PDBQT receptor file of N, H, CA, C and O in Angstrom, charges set to zero:
ATOM      1  N   MET A   1       1.191 -22.265 -13.100  1.00  0.00    +0.000 N 
ATOM      2  CA  MET A   1       0.824 -21.019 -12.970  1.00  0.00    +0.000 C 
ATOM      3  C   MET A   1       2.047 -20.072 -13.083  1.00  0.00    +0.000 C 
ATOM      4  O   MET A   1       2.983 -20.302 -12.317  1.00  0.00    +0.000 OA
ATOM      5  N   ARG A   2       2.163 -18.894 -14.067  1.00  0.00    +0.000 N 
ATOM      6  H   ARG A   2       1.403 -18.707 -14.690  1.00  0.00    +0.000 HD
ATOM      7  CA  ARG A   2       3.272 -18.336 -14.221  1.00  0.00    +0.000 C 
ATOM      8  C   ARG A   2       3.315 -17.110 -13.564  1.00  0.00    +0.000 C 
ATOM      9  O   ARG A   2       2.623 -16.264 -14.130  1.00  0.00    +0.000 OA
ATOM     10  N   VAL A   3       3.878 -16.731 -12.583  1.00  0.00    +0.000 N 
ATOM     11  H   VAL A   3       4.440 -17.419 -12.123  1.00  0.00    +0.000 HD
ATOM     12  CA  VAL A   3       4.208 -15.657 -11.607  1.00  0.00    +0.000 C 
ATOM     13  C   VAL A   3       4.348 -14.327 -12.721  1.00  0.00    +0.000 C 
ATOM     14  O   VAL A   3       3.586 -13.433 -12.350  1.00  0.00    +0.000 OA
ATOM     15  N   ALA A   4       4.921 -14.040 -13.670  1.00  0.00    +0.000 N 
ATOM     16  H   ALA A   4       5.540 -14.766 -13.971  1.00  0.00    +0.000 HD
ATOM     17  CA  ALA A   4       5.173 -13.081 -14.377  1.00  0.00    +0.000 C 
ATOM     18  C   ALA A   4       4.112 -12.526 -14.432  1.00  0.00    +0.000 C 
ATOM     19  O   ALA A   4       3.940 -11.395 -13.979  1.00  0.00    +0.000 OA
ATOM     20  N   ARG A   5       3.265 -13.175 -14.960  1.00  0.00    +0.000 N 
ATOM     21  H   ARG A   5       3.405 -14.094 -15.328  1.00  0.00    +0.000 HD
ATOM     22  CA  ARG A   5       1.727 -12.573 -15.368  1.00  0.00    +0.000 C 
ATOM     23  C   ARG A   5       1.024 -11.565 -14.187  1.00  0.00    +0.000 C 
ATOM     24  O   ARG A   5       0.441 -10.491 -14.333  1.00  0.00    +0.000 OA
ATOM     25  N   TYR A   6       1.296 -12.293 -13.049  1.00  0.00    +0.000 N 
ATOM     26  H   TYR A   6       1.770 -13.166 -12.930  1.00  0.00    +0.000 HD
ATOM     27  CA  TYR A   6       0.679 -11.433 -11.894  1.00  0.00    +0.000 C 
ATOM     28  C   TYR A   6       1.804 -10.613 -11.196  1.00  0.00    +0.000 C 
ATOM     29  O   TYR A   6       1.646 -10.249 -10.032  1.00  0.00    +0.000 OA
ATOM     30  N   ALA A   7       2.776 -10.360 -11.791  1.00  0.00    +0.000 N 
ATOM     31  H   ALA A   7       2.904 -10.656 -12.737  1.00  0.00    +0.000 HD
ATOM     32  CA  ALA A   7       3.861  -9.831 -10.764  1.00  0.00    +0.000 C 
ATOM     33  C   ALA A   7       3.599  -8.275 -10.479  1.00  0.00    +0.000 C 
ATOM     34  O   ALA A   7       4.111  -7.653  -9.548  1.00  0.00    +0.000 OA
ATOM     35  N   LYS A   8       2.622  -7.690 -11.537  1.00  0.00    +0.000 N 
ATOM     36  H   LYS A   8       2.206  -8.195 -12.293  1.00  0.00    +0.000 HD
ATOM     37  CA  LYS A   8       2.374  -6.180 -10.927  1.00  0.00    +0.000 C 
ATOM     38  C   LYS A   8       1.281  -6.158 -10.045  1.00  0.00    +0.000 C 
ATOM     39  O   LYS A   8       1.072  -5.284  -9.204  1.00  0.00    +0.000 OA
ATOM     40  N   THR A   9       0.605  -7.130 -10.261  1.00  0.00    +0.000 N 
ATOM     41  H   THR A   9       0.775  -7.840 -10.945  1.00  0.00    +0.000 HD
ATOM     42  CA  THR A   9      -0.496  -7.226  -9.114  1.00  0.00    +0.000 C 
ATOM     43  C   THR A   9       0.187  -7.609  -7.689  1.00  0.00    +0.000 C 
ATOM     44  O   THR A   9      -0.023  -6.860  -6.735  1.00  0.00    +0.000 OA
ATOM     45  N   ILE A  10       0.713  -8.354  -7.585  1.00  0.00    +0.000 N 
ATOM     46  H   ILE A  10       0.883  -8.963  -8.360  1.00  0.00    +0.000 HD
ATOM     47  CA  ILE A  10       1.395  -8.834  -6.558  1.00  0.00    +0.000 C 
ATOM     48  C   ILE A  10       2.171  -7.771  -5.730  1.00  0.00    +0.000 C 
ATOM     49  O   ILE A  10       2.084  -7.676  -4.506  1.00  0.00    +0.000 OA
ATOM     50  N   VAL A  11       2.976  -6.943  -6.565  1.00  0.00    +0.000 N 
ATOM     51  H   VAL A  11       3.047  -7.020  -7.559  1.00  0.00    +0.000 HD
ATOM     52  CA  VAL A  11       3.779  -5.760  -6.169  1.00  0.00    +0.000 C 
ATOM     53  C   VAL A  11       2.882  -4.563  -5.708  1.00  0.00    +0.000 C 
ATOM     54  O   VAL A  11       3.232  -3.828  -4.785  1.00  0.00    +0.000 OA
ATOM     55  N   ALA A  12       1.759  -4.408  -6.364  1.00  0.00    +0.000 N 
ATOM     56  H   ALA A  12       1.475  -5.005  -7.114  1.00  0.00    +0.000 HD
ATOM     57  CA  ALA A  12       0.688  -3.395  -5.836  1.00  0.00    +0.000 C 
ATOM     58  C   ALA A  12       0.060  -3.891  -4.621  1.00  0.00    +0.000 C 
ATOM     59  O   ALA A  12       0.164  -3.148  -3.645  1.00  0.00    +0.000 OA
ATOM     60  N   ALA A  13      -0.476  -4.822  -4.492  1.00  0.00    +0.000 N 
ATOM     61  H   ALA A  13      -0.560  -5.425  -5.285  1.00  0.00    +0.000 HD
ATOM     62  CA  ALA A  13      -0.921  -5.544  -2.945  1.00  0.00    +0.000 C 
ATOM     63  C   ALA A  13      -0.126  -5.498  -2.019  1.00  0.00    +0.000 C 
ATOM     64  O   ALA A  13      -0.500  -5.163  -0.894  1.00  0.00    +0.000 OA
ATOM     65  N   THR A  14       1.106  -5.815  -2.284  1.00  0.00    +0.000 N 
ATOM     66  H   THR A  14       1.410  -6.087  -3.197  1.00  0.00    +0.000 HD
ATOM     67  CA  THR A  14       2.431  -5.733  -1.340  1.00  0.00    +0.000 C 
ATOM     68  C   THR A  14       2.649  -4.387  -0.859  1.00  0.00    +0.000 C 
ATOM     69  O   THR A  14       2.693  -4.130   0.344  1.00  0.00    +0.000 OA
ATOM     70  N   VAL A  15       2.778  -3.576  -1.715  1.00  0.00    +0.000 N 
ATOM     71  H   VAL A  15       2.742  -3.785  -2.693  1.00  0.00    +0.000 HD
ATOM     72  CA  VAL A  15       2.930  -2.260  -1.408  1.00  0.00    +0.000 C 
ATOM     73  C   VAL A  15       1.917  -1.630  -0.726  1.00  0.00    +0.000 C 
ATOM     74  O   VAL A  15       2.155  -1.273   0.428  1.00  0.00    +0.000 OA
ATOM     75  N   ALA A  16       0.818  -1.417  -1.212  1.00  0.00    +0.000 N 
ATOM     76  H   ALA A  16       0.625  -1.706  -2.150  1.00  0.00    +0.000 HD
ATOM     77  CA  ALA A  16      -0.546  -1.198  -0.827  1.00  0.00    +0.000 C 
ATOM     78  C   ALA A  16      -0.289  -1.679   0.978  1.00  0.00    +0.000 C 
ATOM     79  O   ALA A  16       0.000  -0.828   1.819  1.00  0.00    +0.000 OA
ATOM     80  N   GLY A  17      -0.431  -2.912   1.260  1.00  0.00    +0.000 N 
ATOM     81  H   GLY A  17      -0.666  -3.603   0.576  1.00  0.00    +0.000 HD
ATOM     82  CA  GLY A  17      -0.611  -3.606   2.674  1.00  0.00    +0.000 C 
ATOM     83  C   GLY A  17       0.345  -2.858   3.320  1.00  0.00    +0.000 C 
ATOM     84  O   GLY A  17       0.097  -2.146   4.293  1.00  0.00    +0.000 OA
ATOM     85  N   GLY A  18       1.799  -3.039   2.643  1.00  0.00    +0.000 N 
ATOM     86  H   GLY A  18       2.000  -3.617   1.852  1.00  0.00    +0.000 HD
ATOM     87  CA  GLY A  18       2.853  -2.456   3.424  1.00  0.00    +0.000 C 
ATOM     88  C   GLY A  18       2.984  -0.974   3.948  1.00  0.00    +0.000 C 
ATOM     89  O   GLY A  18       3.513  -0.612   4.999  1.00  0.00    +0.000 OA
ATOM     90  N   VAL A  19       2.365  -0.177   2.952  1.00  0.00    +0.000 N 
ATOM     91  H   VAL A  19       1.935  -0.471   2.098  1.00  0.00    +0.000 HD
ATOM     92  CA  VAL A  19       2.306   1.467   3.418  1.00  0.00    +0.000 C 
ATOM     93  C   VAL A  19       1.147   1.449   4.362  1.00  0.00    +0.000 C 
ATOM     94  O   VAL A  19       1.271   2.215   5.318  1.00  0.00    +0.000 OA
ATOM     95  N   ALA A  20      -0.020   0.699   4.303  1.00  0.00    +0.000 N 
ATOM     96  H   ALA A  20      -0.120   0.077   3.526  1.00  0.00    +0.000 HD
ATOM     97  CA  ALA A  20      -0.969   0.578   5.248  1.00  0.00    +0.000 C 
ATOM     98  C   ALA A  20      -0.592   0.344   6.832  1.00  0.00    +0.000 C 
ATOM     99  O   ALA A  20      -0.861   0.991   7.844  1.00  0.00    +0.000 OA
ATOM    100  N   LEU A  21       0.201  -0.948   6.588  1.00  0.00    +0.000 N 
ATOM    101  H   LEU A  21       0.420  -1.474   5.766  1.00  0.00    +0.000 HD
ATOM    102  CA  LEU A  21       0.620  -1.565   7.852  1.00  0.00    +0.000 C 
ATOM    103  C   LEU A  21       1.823  -0.741   8.837  1.00  0.00    +0.000 C 
ATOM    104  O   LEU A  21       1.994  -0.830  10.053  1.00  0.00    +0.000 OA
ATOM    105  N   THR A  22       2.584   0.100   7.795  1.00  0.00    +0.000 N 
ATOM    106  H   THR A  22       2.445   0.172   6.807  1.00  0.00    +0.000 HD
ATOM    107  CA  THR A  22       3.764   1.156   8.354  1.00  0.00    +0.000 C 
ATOM    108  C   THR A  22       3.056   2.303   8.834  1.00  0.00    +0.000 C 
ATOM    109  O   THR A  22       3.557   2.983   9.729  1.00  0.00    +0.000 OA
ATOM    110  N   VAL A  23       1.902   2.603   8.318  1.00  0.00    +0.000 N 
ATOM    111  H   VAL A  23       1.495   2.050   7.591  1.00  0.00    +0.000 HD
ATOM    112  CA  VAL A  23       1.205   3.853   9.233  1.00  0.00    +0.000 C 
ATOM    113  C   VAL A  23       0.432   3.288  10.454  1.00  0.00    +0.000 C 
ATOM    114  O   VAL A  23       0.487   3.872  11.536  1.00  0.00    +0.000 OA
ATOM    115  N   ALA A  24      -0.362   2.034  10.261  1.00  0.00    +0.000 N 
ATOM    116  H   ALA A  24      -0.406   1.560   9.382  1.00  0.00    +0.000 HD
ATOM    117  CA  ALA A  24      -0.712   1.569  11.285  1.00  0.00    +0.000 C 
ATOM    118  C   ALA A  24      -0.055   1.188  12.403  1.00  0.00    +0.000 C 
ATOM    119  O   ALA A  24      -0.572   1.388  13.503  1.00  0.00    +0.000 OA
ATOM    120  N   MET A  25       1.249   0.552  12.274  1.00  0.00    +0.000 N 
ATOM    121  H   MET A  25       1.669   0.390  11.381  1.00  0.00    +0.000 HD
ATOM    122  CA  MET A  25       2.195   0.318  13.395  1.00  0.00    +0.000 C 
ATOM    123  C   MET A  25       2.719   1.471  14.285  1.00  0.00    +0.000 C 
ATOM    124  O   MET A  25       3.141   1.280  15.426  1.00  0.00    +0.000 OA
ATOM    125  N   GLY A  26       2.661   2.686  13.680  1.00  0.00    +0.000 N 
ATOM    126  H   GLY A  26       2.319   2.840  12.753  1.00  0.00    +0.000 HD
ATOM    127  CA  GLY A  26       3.413   3.895  14.085  1.00  0.00    +0.000 C 
ATOM    128  C   GLY A  26       3.193   3.714  15.887  1.00  0.00    +0.000 C 
ATOM    129  O   GLY A  26       4.161   4.008  16.589  1.00  0.00    +0.000 OA
ATOM    130  N   ASP A  27       2.362   3.400  16.320  1.00  0.00    +0.000 N 
ATOM    131  H   ASP A  27       1.576   3.161  15.750  1.00  0.00    +0.000 HD
ATOM    132  CA  ASP A  27       2.322   3.311  18.019  1.00  0.00    +0.000 C 
ATOM    133  C   ASP A  27       2.716   1.794  18.279  1.00  0.00    +0.000 C 
ATOM    134  O   ASP A  27       2.706   1.259  19.388  1.00  0.00    +0.000 OA
ATOM    135  N   ASP A  28       3.019   1.268  17.234  1.00  0.00    +0.000 N 
ATOM    136  H   ASP A  28       3.027   1.703  16.334  1.00  0.00    +0.000 HD
ATOM    137  CA  ASP A  28       3.598  -0.443  17.922  1.00  0.00    +0.000 C 
ATOM    138  C   ASP A  28       2.136  -0.926  18.389  1.00  0.00    +0.000 C 
ATOM    139  O   ASP A  28       2.196  -1.799  19.254  1.00  0.00    +0.000 OA
ATOM    140  N   VAL A  29       1.007  -0.601  18.057  1.00  0.00    +0.000 N 
ATOM    141  H   VAL A  29       0.958   0.108  17.354  1.00  0.00    +0.000 HD
ATOM    142  CA  VAL A  29      -0.267  -1.756  18.310  1.00  0.00    +0.000 C 
ATOM    143  C   VAL A  29      -0.796  -1.593  17.065  1.00  0.00    +0.000 C 
ATOM    144  O   VAL A  29      -0.539  -0.590  16.399  1.00  0.00    +0.000 OA
ATOM    145  N   LEU A  30      -1.682  -2.682  16.580  1.00  0.00    +0.000 N 
ATOM    146  H   LEU A  30      -1.891  -3.497  17.121  1.00  0.00    +0.000 HD
ATOM    147  CA  LEU A  30      -2.237  -3.055  15.453  1.00  0.00    +0.000 C 
ATOM    148  C   LEU A  30      -3.817  -3.254  16.261  1.00  0.00    +0.000 C 
ATOM    149  O   LEU A  30      -4.026  -4.322  16.838  1.00  0.00    +0.000 OA
ATOM    150  N   THR A  31      -4.795  -2.261  16.258  1.00  0.00    +0.000 N 
ATOM    151  H   THR A  31      -4.625  -1.394  15.790  1.00  0.00    +0.000 HD
ATOM    152  CA  THR A  31      -6.046  -2.231  16.427  1.00  0.00    +0.000 C 
ATOM    153  C   THR A  31      -6.853  -3.072  15.209  1.00  0.00    +0.000 C 
ATOM    154  O   THR A  31      -6.266  -3.470  14.203  1.00  0.00    +0.000 OA
ATOM    155  N   ALA A  32      -8.071  -3.249  15.419  1.00  0.00    +0.000 N 
ATOM    156  H   ALA A  32      -8.548  -2.926  16.236  1.00  0.00    +0.000 HD
ATOM    157  CA  ALA A  32      -8.845  -4.091  14.999  1.00  0.00    +0.000 C 
ATOM    158  C   ALA A  32      -9.140  -3.252  13.512  1.00  0.00    +0.000 C 
ATOM    159  O   ALA A  32      -9.173  -3.790  12.405  1.00  0.00    +0.000 OA
ATOM    160  N   THR A  33      -9.330  -1.889  13.780  1.00  0.00    +0.000 N 
ATOM    161  H   THR A  33      -9.303  -1.452  14.679  1.00  0.00    +0.000 HD
ATOM    162  CA  THR A  33      -9.711  -0.900  12.672  1.00  0.00    +0.000 C 
ATOM    163  C   THR A  33      -8.482  -0.762  11.851  1.00  0.00    +0.000 C 
ATOM    164  O   THR A  33      -8.603  -0.474  10.660  1.00  0.00    +0.000 OA
ATOM    165  N   GLU A  34      -7.369  -0.932  12.350  1.00  0.00    +0.000 N 
ATOM    166  H   GLU A  34      -7.270  -1.166  13.317  1.00  0.00    +0.000 HD
ATOM    167  CA  GLU A  34      -6.048  -0.748  11.542  1.00  0.00    +0.000 C 
ATOM    168  C   GLU A  34      -5.885  -1.835  10.850  1.00  0.00    +0.000 C 
ATOM    169  O   GLU A  34      -5.214  -1.710   9.826  1.00  0.00    +0.000 OA
ATOM    170  N   GLY A  35      -6.379  -3.068  11.149  1.00  0.00    +0.000 N 
ATOM    171  H   GLY A  35      -6.924  -3.170  11.981  1.00  0.00    +0.000 HD
ATOM    172  CA  GLY A  35      -6.111  -4.107  10.290  1.00  0.00    +0.000 C 
ATOM    173  C   GLY A  35      -6.953  -4.360   9.341  1.00  0.00    +0.000 C 
ATOM    174  O   GLY A  35      -6.623  -5.024   8.358  1.00  0.00    +0.000 OA
ATOM    175  N   ILE A  36      -8.273  -3.818   9.522  1.00  0.00    +0.000 N 
ATOM    176  H   ILE A  36      -8.541  -3.279  10.321  1.00  0.00    +0.000 HD
ATOM    177  CA  ILE A  36      -9.408  -3.774   8.537  1.00  0.00    +0.000 C 
ATOM    178  C   ILE A  36      -8.991  -2.844   7.347  1.00  0.00    +0.000 C 
ATOM    179  O   ILE A  36      -9.498  -3.048   6.244  1.00  0.00    +0.000 OA
ATOM    180  N   THR A  37      -7.898  -1.619   7.560  1.00  0.00    +0.000 N 
ATOM    181  H   THR A  37      -7.486  -1.452   8.456  1.00  0.00    +0.000 HD
ATOM    182  CA  THR A  37      -7.590  -0.619   6.652  1.00  0.00    +0.000 C 
ATOM    183  C   THR A  37      -6.518  -1.187   5.907  1.00  0.00    +0.000 C 
ATOM    184  O   THR A  37      -6.366  -0.931   4.713  1.00  0.00    +0.000 OA
ATOM    185  N   VAL A  38      -5.715  -1.997   6.592  1.00  0.00    +0.000 N 
ATOM    186  H   VAL A  38      -5.838  -2.205   7.563  1.00  0.00    +0.000 HD
ATOM    187  CA  VAL A  38      -4.760  -2.923   5.605  1.00  0.00    +0.000 C 
ATOM    188  C   VAL A  38      -5.149  -3.781   5.044  1.00  0.00    +0.000 C 
ATOM    189  O   VAL A  38      -4.573  -4.164   4.025  1.00  0.00    +0.000 OA
ATOM    190  N   ALA A  39      -6.286  -4.392   5.525  1.00  0.00    +0.000 N 
ATOM    191  H   ALA A  39      -6.753  -4.081   6.352  1.00  0.00    +0.000 HD
ATOM    192  CA  ALA A  39      -7.028  -5.651   4.427  1.00  0.00    +0.000 C 
ATOM    193  C   ALA A  39      -7.715  -4.784   3.242  1.00  0.00    +0.000 C 
ATOM    194  O   ALA A  39      -7.741  -5.203   2.085  1.00  0.00    +0.000 OA
ATOM    195  N   LEU A  40      -8.225  -3.637   3.602  1.00  0.00    +0.000 N 
ATOM    196  H   LEU A  40      -8.204  -3.298   4.542  1.00  0.00    +0.000 HD
ATOM    197  CA  LEU A  40      -8.974  -3.113   2.318  1.00  0.00    +0.000 C 
ATOM    198  C   LEU A  40      -8.293  -2.423   1.371  1.00  0.00    +0.000 C 
ATOM    199  O   LEU A  40      -8.732  -2.186   0.245  1.00  0.00    +0.000 OA
ATOM    200  N   ALA A  41      -6.741  -1.940   1.986  1.00  0.00    +0.000 N 
ATOM    201  H   ALA A  41      -6.385  -2.133   2.900  1.00  0.00    +0.000 HD
ATOM    202  CA  ALA A  41      -5.908  -1.539   0.850  1.00  0.00    +0.000 C 
ATOM    203  C   ALA A  41      -5.085  -2.361   0.012  1.00  0.00    +0.000 C 
ATOM    204  O   ALA A  41      -4.432  -1.924  -0.935  1.00  0.00    +0.000 OA
ATOM    205  N   VAL A  42      -5.137  -3.800   0.449  1.00  0.00    +0.000 N 
ATOM    206  H   VAL A  42      -5.668  -4.155   1.219  1.00  0.00    +0.000 HD
ATOM    207  CA  VAL A  42      -4.764  -4.955  -0.248  1.00  0.00    +0.000 C 
ATOM    208  C   VAL A  42      -5.709  -5.465  -1.179  1.00  0.00    +0.000 C 
ATOM    209  O   VAL A  42      -5.405  -5.782  -2.329  1.00  0.00    +0.000 OA
ATOM    210  N   LEU A  43      -7.148  -5.571  -0.570  1.00  0.00    +0.000 N 
ATOM    211  H   LEU A  43      -7.394  -5.314   0.365  1.00  0.00    +0.000 HD
ATOM    212  CA  LEU A  43      -8.009  -5.951  -1.650  1.00  0.00    +0.000 C 
ATOM    213  C   LEU A  43      -8.271  -4.713  -2.611  1.00  0.00    +0.000 C 
ATOM    214  O   LEU A  43      -8.991  -4.957  -3.579  1.00  0.00    +0.000 OA
ATOM    215  N   GLY A  44      -7.812  -3.491  -2.485  1.00  0.00    +0.000 N 
ATOM    216  H   GLY A  44      -7.226  -3.293  -1.699  1.00  0.00    +0.000 HD
ATOM    217  CA  GLY A  44      -8.304  -2.341  -3.125  1.00  0.00    +0.000 C 
ATOM    218  C   GLY A  44      -7.294  -2.208  -4.660  1.00  0.00    +0.000 C 
ATOM    219  O   GLY A  44      -7.639  -1.824  -5.777  1.00  0.00    +0.000 OA
ATOM    220  N   ALA A  45      -5.839  -2.735  -4.121  1.00  0.00    +0.000 N 
ATOM    221  H   ALA A  45      -5.558  -3.048  -3.213  1.00  0.00    +0.000 HD
ATOM    222  CA  ALA A  45      -5.148  -3.175  -4.893  1.00  0.00    +0.000 C 
ATOM    223  C   ALA A  45      -5.216  -4.333  -5.922  1.00  0.00    +0.000 C 
ATOM    224  O   ALA A  45      -4.645  -4.347  -7.012  1.00  0.00    +0.000 OA
ATOM    225  N   LEU A  46      -5.943  -5.227  -5.441  1.00  0.00    +0.000 N 
ATOM    226  H   LEU A  46      -6.407  -5.216  -4.555  1.00  0.00    +0.000 HD
ATOM    227  CA  LEU A  46      -6.511  -6.553  -5.967  1.00  0.00    +0.000 C 
ATOM    228  C   LEU A  46      -7.323  -6.208  -6.974  1.00  0.00    +0.000 C 
ATOM    229  O   LEU A  46      -7.053  -6.555  -8.124  1.00  0.00    +0.000 OA
ATOM    230  N   GLY A  47      -8.404  -5.496  -6.687  1.00  0.00    +0.000 N 
ATOM    231  H   GLY A  47      -8.624  -5.214  -5.753  1.00  0.00    +0.000 HD
ATOM    232  CA  GLY A  47      -9.369  -5.052  -7.154  1.00  0.00    +0.000 C 
ATOM    233  C   GLY A  47      -9.270  -4.501  -8.696  1.00  0.00    +0.000 C 
ATOM    234  O   GLY A  47     -10.114  -4.659  -9.578  1.00  0.00    +0.000 OA
ATOM    235  N   VAL A  48      -7.990  -3.797  -8.789  1.00  0.00    +0.000 N 
ATOM    236  H   VAL A  48      -7.304  -3.668  -8.072  1.00  0.00    +0.000 HD
ATOM    237  CA  VAL A  48      -7.632  -2.961  -9.825  1.00  0.00    +0.000 C 
ATOM    238  C   VAL A  48      -7.335  -4.339 -10.988  1.00  0.00    +0.000 C 
ATOM    239  O   VAL A  48      -7.724  -4.280 -12.154  1.00  0.00    +0.000 OA
ATOM    240  N   TYR A  49      -6.872  -5.080 -10.633  1.00  0.00    +0.000 N 
ATOM    241  H   TYR A  49      -6.556  -5.128  -9.686  1.00  0.00    +0.000 HD
ATOM    242  CA  TYR A  49      -6.434  -6.330 -11.369  1.00  0.00    +0.000 C 
ATOM    243  C   TYR A  49      -7.770  -7.112 -11.935  1.00  0.00    +0.000 C 
ATOM    244  O   TYR A  49      -7.824  -7.681 -13.026  1.00  0.00    +0.000 OA
ATOM    245  N   VAL A  50      -8.773  -7.029 -11.030  1.00  0.00    +0.000 N 
ATOM    246  H   VAL A  50      -8.730  -6.567 -10.144  1.00  0.00    +0.000 HD
ATOM    247  CA  VAL A  50      -9.849  -7.841 -11.556  1.00  0.00    +0.000 C 
ATOM    248  C   VAL A  50     -10.763  -7.052 -12.606  1.00  0.00    +0.000 C 
ATOM    249  O   VAL A  50     -11.267  -7.718 -13.510  1.00  0.00    +0.000 OA
ATOM    250  N   VAL A  51     -11.004  -5.715 -12.547  1.00  0.00    +0.000 N 
ATOM    251  H   VAL A  51     -10.595  -5.174 -11.812  1.00  0.00    +0.000 HD
ATOM    252  CA  VAL A  51     -11.406  -5.039 -13.463  1.00  0.00    +0.000 C 
ATOM    253  C   VAL A  51     -10.793  -4.735 -14.601  1.00  0.00    +0.000 C 
ATOM    254  O   VAL A  51      -9.749  -4.089 -14.690  1.00  0.00    +0.000 OA
ATOM    255  N   PRO A  52     -11.571  -5.298 -15.696  1.00  0.00    +0.000 N 
ATOM    256  CA  PRO A  52     -10.817  -4.920 -17.070  1.00  0.00    +0.000 C 
ATOM    257  C   PRO A  52     -10.727  -3.523 -17.595  1.00  0.00    +0.000 C 
ATOM    258  O   PRO A  52     -11.465  -2.560 -17.389  1.00  0.00    +0.000 OA
ATOM    259  N   ASN A  53      -9.648  -3.641 -18.322  1.00  0.00    +0.000 N 
ATOM    260  H   ASN A  53      -9.049  -4.424 -18.489  1.00  0.00    +0.000 HD
ATOM    261  CA  ASN A  53      -9.459  -2.022 -18.928  1.00  0.00    +0.000 C 
ATOM    262  C   ASN A  53     -10.638  -1.599 -19.840  1.00  0.00    +0.000 C 
ATOM    263  O   ASN A  53     -11.362  -2.462 -20.335  1.00  0.00    +0.000 OA
ATOM    264  N   ALA A  54     -10.844  -0.251 -20.071  1.00  0.00    +0.000 N 
ATOM    265  H   ALA A  54     -10.256   0.451 -19.668  1.00  0.00    +0.000 HD
ATOM    266  CA  ALA A  54     -12.021   0.173 -20.557  1.00  0.00    +0.000 C 
ATOM    267  C   ALA A  54     -11.405   0.036 -22.481  1.00  0.00    +0.000 C 
ATOM    268  O   ALA A  54     -10.230   0.233 -22.790  1.00  0.00    +0.000 OA
ATOM    269  N   LYS A  55     -12.093  -0.192 -23.120  1.00  0.00    +0.000 N 
ATOM    270  H   LYS A  55     -13.047  -0.353 -22.869  1.00  0.00    +0.000 HD
ATOM    271  CA  LYS A  55     -11.781  -0.315 -24.549  1.00  0.00    +0.000 C 
ATOM    272  C   LYS A  55     -11.896   1.100 -25.146  1.00  0.00    +0.000 C 
ATOM    273  O   LYS A  55     -12.775   1.829 -24.685  1.00  0.00    +0.000 OA
ATOM    274  N   ASP A  56     -11.011   1.611 -26.233  1.00  0.00    +0.000 N 
ATOM    275  H   ASP A  56     -10.297   1.019 -26.608  1.00  0.00    +0.000 HD
ATOM    276  CA  ASP A  56     -10.672   2.697 -26.623  1.00  0.00    +0.000 C 
ATOM    277  C   ASP A  56     -11.698   3.271 -27.481  1.00  0.00    +0.000 C 
ATOM    278  O   ASP A  56     -12.005   2.781 -28.568  1.00  0.00    +0.000 OA
ATOM    279  N   PRO A  57     -12.101   4.068 -27.100  1.00  0.00    +0.000 N 
ATOM    280  CA  PRO A  57     -13.404   4.692 -28.310  1.00  0.00    +0.000 C 
ATOM    281  C   PRO A  57     -12.696   4.947 -29.487  1.00  0.00    +0.000 C 
ATOM    282  O   PRO A  57     -13.293   4.857 -30.560  1.00  0.00    +0.000 OA
ATOM    283  N   LEU A  58     -11.624   5.221 -29.454  1.00  0.00    +0.000 N 
ATOM    284  H   LEU A  58     -11.139   5.294 -28.582  1.00  0.00    +0.000 HD
ATOM    285  CA  LEU A  58     -11.046   5.657 -31.073  1.00  0.00    +0.000 C 
ATOM    286  C   LEU A  58     -10.588   4.591 -31.756  1.00  0.00    +0.000 C 
ATOM    287  O   LEU A  58     -10.147   4.772 -32.891  1.00  0.00    +0.000 OA
ATOM    288  N   ASP A  59     -10.608   3.536 -31.291  1.00  0.00    +0.000 N 
ATOM    289  H   ASP A  59     -10.967   3.388 -30.370  1.00  0.00    +0.000 HD
ATOM    290  CA  ASP A  59      -9.951   2.250 -31.585  1.00  0.00    +0.000 C 
ATOM    291  C   ASP A  59     -11.160   1.348 -32.434  1.00  0.00    +0.000 C 
ATOM    292  O   ASP A  59     -12.153   0.907 -31.854  1.00  0.00    +0.000 OA
ATOM    293  N   ARG A  60     -10.921   1.169 -33.790  1.00  0.00    +0.000 N 
ATOM    294  H   ARG A  60     -10.115   1.528 -34.260  1.00  0.00    +0.000 HD
ATOM    295  CA  ARG A  60     -12.238   0.833 -34.331  1.00  0.00    +0.000 C 
ATOM    296  C   ARG A  60     -11.285  -0.513 -35.189  1.00  0.00    +0.000 C 
ATOM    297  O   ARG A  60     -11.866  -1.303 -35.933  1.00  0.00    +0.000 OA
TER     298      ARG A  60
């Protein structure tokens, strides 16, 4: 497995989860709702990798 291929995806998921976790831990308590928010942030970043880029309509 070549990590370089997934580097941007790994960074995006880590940053999204880290930012959400930083906000969630503002009161030093992680509730279930905040945990779900962190998980959804990471899944959203990973979802961007899964969806293919649209083809350029001008490219022929």
